Chimera marker file (.cmm) of the C-alpha trace (Angstrom):
<marker_set name="trace">
<marker id="1" x="88.991" y="116.623" z="102.377" r="1" g="1" b="0" radius="0.5"/>
<marker id="2" x="87.980" y="112.773" z="102.029" r="1" g="1" b="0" radius="0.5"/>
<marker id="3" x="84.966" y="111.735" z="104.392" r="1" g="1" b="0" radius="0.5"/>
<marker id="4" x="86.701" y="108.022" z="103.885" r="1" g="1" b="0" radius="0.5"/>
<marker id="5" x="88.429" y="105.088" z="101.711" r="1" g="1" b="0" radius="0.5"/>
<marker id="6" x="88.343" y="101.405" z="101.343" r="1" g="1" b="0" radius="0.5"/>
<marker id="7" x="89.759" y="98.676" z="101.142" r="1" g="1" b="0" radius="0.5"/>
<marker id="8" x="88.358" y="95.590" z="99.133" r="1" g="1" b="0" radius="0.5"/>
<marker id="9" x="89.652" y="91.896" z="100.143" r="1" g="1" b="0" radius="0.5"/>
<marker id="10" x="88.543" y="88.767" z="101.587" r="1" g="1" b="0" radius="0.5"/>
<marker id="11" x="87.696" y="87.985" z="105.152" r="1" g="1" b="0" radius="0.5"/>
<marker id="12" x="90.250" y="85.975" z="106.863" r="1" g="1" b="0" radius="0.5"/>
<marker id="13" x="88.883" y="86.499" z="110.970" r="1" g="1" b="0" radius="0.5"/>
<marker id="14" x="86.088" y="87.520" z="112.884" r="1" g="1" b="0" radius="0.5"/>
<marker id="15" x="86.155" y="88.449" z="116.462" r="1" g="1" b="0" radius="0.5"/>
<marker id="16" x="84.050" y="90.161" z="119.201" r="1" g="1" b="0" radius="0.5"/>
<marker id="17" x="86.224" y="93.071" z="120.798" r="1" g="1" b="0" radius="0.5"/>
<marker id="18" x="87.642" y="92.394" z="124.363" r="1" g="1" b="0" radius="0.5"/>
<marker id="19" x="84.497" y="94.442" z="125.770" r="1" g="1" b="0" radius="0.5"/>
<marker id="20" x="82.311" y="92.562" z="123.538" r="1" g="1" b="0" radius="0.5"/>
<marker id="21" x="80.791" y="95.893" z="122.225" r="1" g="1" b="0" radius="0.5"/>
<marker id="22" x="82.221" y="95.680" z="118.457" r="1" g="1" b="0" radius="0.5"/>
<marker id="23" x="82.796" y="92.755" z="115.980" r="1" g="1" b="0" radius="0.5"/>
<marker id="24" x="86.498" y="92.991" z="114.715" r="1" g="1" b="0" radius="0.5"/>
<marker id="25" x="86.728" y="91.768" z="111.273" r="1" g="1" b="0" radius="0.5"/>
<marker id="26" x="89.992" y="91.265" z="109.249" r="1" g="1" b="0" radius="0.5"/>
<marker id="27" x="90.261" y="91.101" z="105.857" r="1" g="1" b="0" radius="0.5"/>
<marker id="28" x="93.154" y="90.973" z="103.296" r="1" g="1" b="0" radius="0.5"/>
<marker id="29" x="94.080" y="91.396" z="99.764" r="1" g="1" b="0" radius="0.5"/>
<marker id="30" x="95.898" y="88.101" z="99.988" r="1" g="1" b="0" radius="0.5"/>
<marker id="31" x="95.138" y="85.535" z="102.801" r="1" g="1" b="0" radius="0.5"/>
<marker id="32" x="98.519" y="84.668" z="103.046" r="1" g="1" b="0" radius="0.5"/>
<marker id="33" x="100.273" y="88.152" z="103.582" r="1" g="1" b="0" radius="0.5"/>
<marker id="34" x="99.774" y="89.726" z="107.000" r="1" g="1" b="0" radius="0.5"/>
<marker id="35" x="100.911" y="93.354" z="105.244" r="1" g="1" b="0" radius="0.5"/>
<marker id="36" x="97.692" y="93.148" z="103.313" r="1" g="1" b="0" radius="0.5"/>
<marker id="37" x="95.371" y="92.864" z="105.997" r="1" g="1" b="0" radius="0.5"/>
<marker id="38" x="92.978" y="95.336" z="107.223" r="1" g="1" b="0" radius="0.5"/>
<marker id="39" x="91.260" y="95.207" z="110.863" r="1" g="1" b="0" radius="0.5"/>
<marker id="40" x="87.333" y="96.542" z="110.569" r="1" g="1" b="0" radius="0.5"/>
<marker id="41" x="85.872" y="97.852" z="114.068" r="1" g="1" b="0" radius="0.5"/>
<marker id="42" x="82.198" y="96.817" z="113.402" r="1" g="1" b="0" radius="0.5"/>
<marker id="43" x="79.526" y="98.500" z="115.644" r="1" g="1" b="0" radius="0.5"/>
<marker id="44" x="75.423" y="98.833" z="115.820" r="1" g="1" b="0" radius="0.5"/>
<marker id="45" x="76.408" y="102.326" z="112.583" r="1" g="1" b="0" radius="0.5"/>
<marker id="46" x="77.935" y="100.188" z="110.390" r="1" g="1" b="0" radius="0.5"/>
<marker id="47" x="75.827" y="99.636" z="106.870" r="1" g="1" b="0" radius="0.5"/>
<marker id="48" x="76.404" y="96.204" z="106.047" r="1" g="1" b="0" radius="0.5"/>
<marker id="49" x="74.751" y="94.690" z="102.477" r="1" g="1" b="0" radius="0.5"/>
<marker id="50" x="74.763" y="91.671" z="100.570" r="1" g="1" b="0" radius="0.5"/>
<marker id="51" x="75.469" y="91.196" z="96.464" r="1" g="1" b="0" radius="0.5"/>
<marker id="52" x="71.886" y="92.554" z="95.968" r="1" g="1" b="0" radius="0.5"/>
<marker id="53" x="72.632" y="95.674" z="98.205" r="1" g="1" b="0" radius="0.5"/>
<marker id="54" x="70.092" y="94.021" z="100.896" r="1" g="1" b="0" radius="0.5"/>
<marker id="55" x="70.598" y="95.278" z="104.564" r="1" g="1" b="0" radius="0.5"/>
<marker id="56" x="71.907" y="92.411" z="106.097" r="1" g="1" b="0" radius="0.5"/>
<marker id="57" x="73.886" y="91.692" z="110.069" r="1" g="1" b="0" radius="0.5"/>
<marker id="58" x="77.311" y="91.328" z="111.302" r="1" g="1" b="0" radius="0.5"/>
<marker id="59" x="76.406" y="87.700" z="112.257" r="1" g="1" b="0" radius="0.5"/>
<marker id="60" x="75.377" y="87.085" z="108.651" r="1" g="1" b="0" radius="0.5"/>
<marker id="61" x="79.200" y="87.771" z="107.535" r="1" g="1" b="0" radius="0.5"/>
<marker id="62" x="81.529" y="84.782" z="106.879" r="1" g="1" b="0" radius="0.5"/>
<marker id="63" x="85.630" y="83.921" z="106.865" r="1" g="1" b="0" radius="0.5"/>
<marker id="64" x="85.644" y="83.906" z="103.347" r="1" g="1" b="0" radius="0.5"/>
<marker id="65" x="83.631" y="86.493" z="101.803" r="1" g="1" b="0" radius="0.5"/>
<marker id="66" x="84.658" y="88.691" z="99.336" r="1" g="1" b="0" radius="0.5"/>
<marker id="67" x="84.394" y="92.427" z="100.761" r="1" g="1" b="0" radius="0.5"/>
<marker id="68" x="84.613" y="96.394" z="99.801" r="1" g="1" b="0" radius="0.5"/>
<marker id="69" x="84.633" y="98.322" z="103.163" r="1" g="1" b="0" radius="0.5"/>
<marker id="70" x="84.479" y="101.683" z="103.095" r="1" g="1" b="0" radius="0.5"/>
<marker id="71" x="86.192" y="102.805" z="106.826" r="1" g="1" b="0" radius="0.5"/>
<marker id="72" x="87.868" y="106.065" z="108.421" r="1" g="1" b="0" radius="0.5"/>
<marker id="73" x="91.005" y="107.728" z="107.389" r="1" g="1" b="0" radius="0.5"/>
<marker id="74" x="92.063" y="107.382" z="110.809" r="1" g="1" b="0" radius="0.5"/>
<marker id="75" x="94.136" y="103.912" z="111.150" r="1" g="1" b="0" radius="0.5"/>
<marker id="76" x="96.263" y="102.671" z="114.358" r="1" g="1" b="0" radius="0.5"/>
<marker id="77" x="99.246" y="101.976" z="113.034" r="1" g="1" b="0" radius="0.5"/>
<marker id="78" x="99.753" y="98.568" z="114.690" r="1" g="1" b="0" radius="0.5"/>
<marker id="79" x="100.045" y="95.516" z="112.260" r="1" g="1" b="0" radius="0.5"/>
<marker id="80" x="97.804" y="94.852" z="110.773" r="1" g="1" b="0" radius="0.5"/>
<marker id="81" x="96.099" y="98.575" z="110.805" r="1" g="1" b="0" radius="0.5"/>
<marker id="82" x="93.088" y="99.032" z="112.475" r="1" g="1" b="0" radius="0.5"/>
<marker id="83" x="89.795" y="101.399" z="111.916" r="1" g="1" b="0" radius="0.5"/>
<marker id="84" x="86.368" y="102.221" z="111.816" r="1" g="1" b="0" radius="0.5"/>
<marker id="85" x="83.943" y="100.767" z="109.251" r="1" g="1" b="0" radius="0.5"/>
<marker id="86" x="81.145" y="102.554" z="107.782" r="1" g="1" b="0" radius="0.5"/>
<marker id="87" x="79.835" y="100.831" z="105.422" r="1" g="1" b="0" radius="0.5"/>
<marker id="88" x="80.632" y="96.490" z="104.120" r="1" g="1" b="0" radius="0.5"/>
<marker id="89" x="79.381" y="95.516" z="101.184" r="1" g="1" b="0" radius="0.5"/>
<marker id="90" x="79.824" y="91.538" z="100.329" r="1" g="1" b="0" radius="0.5"/>
<marker id="91" x="80.434" y="90.648" z="96.524" r="1" g="1" b="0" radius="0.5"/>
<link id1="1" id2="2" r="1" g="1" b="0" radius="0.2"/>
<link id1="2" id2="3" r="1" g="1" b="0" radius="0.2"/>
<link id1="3" id2="4" r="1" g="1" b="0" radius="0.2"/>
<link id1="4" id2="5" r="1" g="1" b="0" radius="0.2"/>
<link id1="5" id2="6" r="1" g="1" b="0" radius="0.2"/>
<link id1="6" id2="7" r="1" g="1" b="0" radius="0.2"/>
<link id1="7" id2="8" r="1" g="1" b="0" radius="0.2"/>
<link id1="8" id2="9" r="1" g="1" b="0" radius="0.2"/>
<link id1="9" id2="10" r="1" g="1" b="0" radius="0.2"/>
<link id1="10" id2="11" r="1" g="1" b="0" radius="0.2"/>
<link id1="11" id2="12" r="1" g="1" b="0" radius="0.2"/>
<link id1="12" id2="13" r="1" g="1" b="0" radius="0.2"/>
<link id1="13" id2="14" r="1" g="1" b="0" radius="0.2"/>
<link id1="14" id2="15" r="1" g="1" b="0" radius="0.2"/>
<link id1="15" id2="16" r="1" g="1" b="0" radius="0.2"/>
<link id1="16" id2="17" r="1" g="1" b="0" radius="0.2"/>
<link id1="17" id2="18" r="1" g="1" b="0" radius="0.2"/>
<link id1="18" id2="19" r="1" g="1" b="0" radius="0.2"/>
<link id1="19" id2="20" r="1" g="1" b="0" radius="0.2"/>
<link id1="20" id2="21" r="1" g="1" b="0" radius="0.2"/>
<link id1="21" id2="22" r="1" g="1" b="0" radius="0.2"/>
<link id1="22" id2="23" r="1" g="1" b="0" radius="0.2"/>
<link id1="23" id2="24" r="1" g="1" b="0" radius="0.2"/>
<link id1="24" id2="25" r="1" g="1" b="0" radius="0.2"/>
<link id1="25" id2="26" r="1" g="1" b="0" radius="0.2"/>
<link id1="26" id2="27" r="1" g="1" b="0" radius="0.2"/>
<link id1="27" id2="28" r="1" g="1" b="0" radius="0.2"/>
<link id1="28" id2="29" r="1" g="1" b="0" radius="0.2"/>
<link id1="29" id2="30" r="1" g="1" b="0" radius="0.2"/>
<link id1="30" id2="31" r="1" g="1" b="0" radius="0.2"/>
<link id1="31" id2="32" r="1" g="1" b="0" radius="0.2"/>
<link id1="32" id2="33" r="1" g="1" b="0" radius="0.2"/>
<link id1="33" id2="34" r="1" g="1" b="0" radius="0.2"/>
<link id1="34" id2="35" r="1" g="1" b="0" radius="0.2"/>
<link id1="35" id2="36" r="1" g="1" b="0" radius="0.2"/>
<link id1="36" id2="37" r="1" g="1" b="0" radius="0.2"/>
<link id1="37" id2="38" r="1" g="1" b="0" radius="0.2"/>
<link id1="38" id2="39" r="1" g="1" b="0" radius="0.2"/>
<link id1="39" id2="40" r="1" g="1" b="0" radius="0.2"/>
<link id1="40" id2="41" r="1" g="1" b="0" radius="0.2"/>
<link id1="41" id2="42" r="1" g="1" b="0" radius="0.2"/>
<link id1="42" id2="43" r="1" g="1" b="0" radius="0.2"/>
<link id1="43" id2="44" r="1" g="1" b="0" radius="0.2"/>
<link id1="44" id2="45" r="1" g="1" b="0" radius="0.2"/>
<link id1="45" id2="46" r="1" g="1" b="0" radius="0.2"/>
<link id1="46" id2="47" r="1" g="1" b="0" radius="0.2"/>
<link id1="47" id2="48" r="1" g="1" b="0" radius="0.2"/>
<link id1="48" id2="49" r="1" g="1" b="0" radius="0.2"/>
<link id1="49" id2="50" r="1" g="1" b="0" radius="0.2"/>
<link id1="50" id2="51" r="1" g="1" b="0" radius="0.2"/>
<link id1="51" id2="52" r="1" g="1" b="0" radius="0.2"/>
<link id1="52" id2="53" r="1" g="1" b="0" radius="0.2"/>
<link id1="53" id2="54" r="1" g="1" b="0" radius="0.2"/>
<link id1="54" id2="55" r="1" g="1" b="0" radius="0.2"/>
<link id1="55" id2="56" r="1" g="1" b="0" radius="0.2"/>
<link id1="56" id2="57" r="1" g="1" b="0" radius="0.2"/>
<link id1="57" id2="58" r="1" g="1" b="0" radius="0.2"/>
<link id1="58" id2="59" r="1" g="1" b="0" radius="0.2"/>
<link id1="59" id2="60" r="1" g="1" b="0" radius="0.2"/>
<link id1="60" id2="61" r="1" g="1" b="0" radius="0.2"/>
<link id1="61" id2="62" r="1" g="1" b="0" radius="0.2"/>
<link id1="62" id2="63" r="1" g="1" b="0" radius="0.2"/>
<link id1="63" id2="64" r="1" g="1" b="0" radius="0.2"/>
<link id1="64" id2="65" r="1" g="1" b="0" radius="0.2"/>
<link id1="65" id2="66" r="1" g="1" b="0" radius="0.2"/>
<link id1="66" id2="67" r="1" g="1" b="0" radius="0.2"/>
<link id1="67" id2="68" r="1" g="1" b="0" radius="0.2"/>
<link id1="68" id2="69" r="1" g="1" b="0" radius="0.2"/>
<link id1="69" id2="70" r="1" g="1" b="0" radius="0.2"/>
<link id1="70" id2="71" r="1" g="1" b="0" radius="0.2"/>
<link id1="71" id2="72" r="1" g="1" b="0" radius="0.2"/>
<link id1="72" id2="73" r="1" g="1" b="0" radius="0.2"/>
<link id1="73" id2="74" r="1" g="1" b="0" radius="0.2"/>
<link id1="74" id2="75" r="1" g="1" b="0" radius="0.2"/>
<link id1="75" id2="76" r="1" g="1" b="0" radius="0.2"/>
<link id1="76" id2="77" r="1" g="1" b="0" radius="0.2"/>
<link id1="77" id2="78" r="1" g="1" b="0" radius="0.2"/>
<link id1="78" id2="79" r="1" g="1" b="0" radius="0.2"/>
<link id1="79" id2="80" r="1" g="1" b="0" radius="0.2"/>
<link id1="80" id2="81" r="1" g="1" b="0" radius="0.2"/>
<link id1="81" id2="82" r="1" g="1" b="0" radius="0.2"/>
<link id1="82" id2="83" r="1" g="1" b="0" radius="0.2"/>
<link id1="83" id2="84" r="1" g="1" b="0" radius="0.2"/>
<link id1="84" id2="85" r="1" g="1" b="0" radius="0.2"/>
<link id1="85" id2="86" r="1" g="1" b="0" radius="0.2"/>
<link id1="86" id2="87" r="1" g="1" b="0" radius="0.2"/>
<link id1="87" id2="88" r="1" g="1" b="0" radius="0.2"/>
<link id1="88" id2="89" r="1" g="1" b="0" radius="0.2"/>
<link id1="89" id2="90" r="1" g="1" b="0" radius="0.2"/>
<link id1="90" id2="91" r="1" g="1" b="0" radius="0.2"/>
</marker_set>
């Protein structure tokens, strides 16, 4: 059994959850194709690293960043699918 999966893509949107407890970061392999998007739920437990593997905070991320995200295998069936992020690496 695998613990997680990963996605590579460009950040196309960053927003707060409705209750303000999480950041919702949408990444896409093709920024012009919604069917390549994944929405990452980022909480306090999510590890975020810059390209030198130094820990950064979610507010350091910006639209246009190219990232590798390790996330839960559990995903909603929505478009885009939504899943919890474990690690986000800026590349």
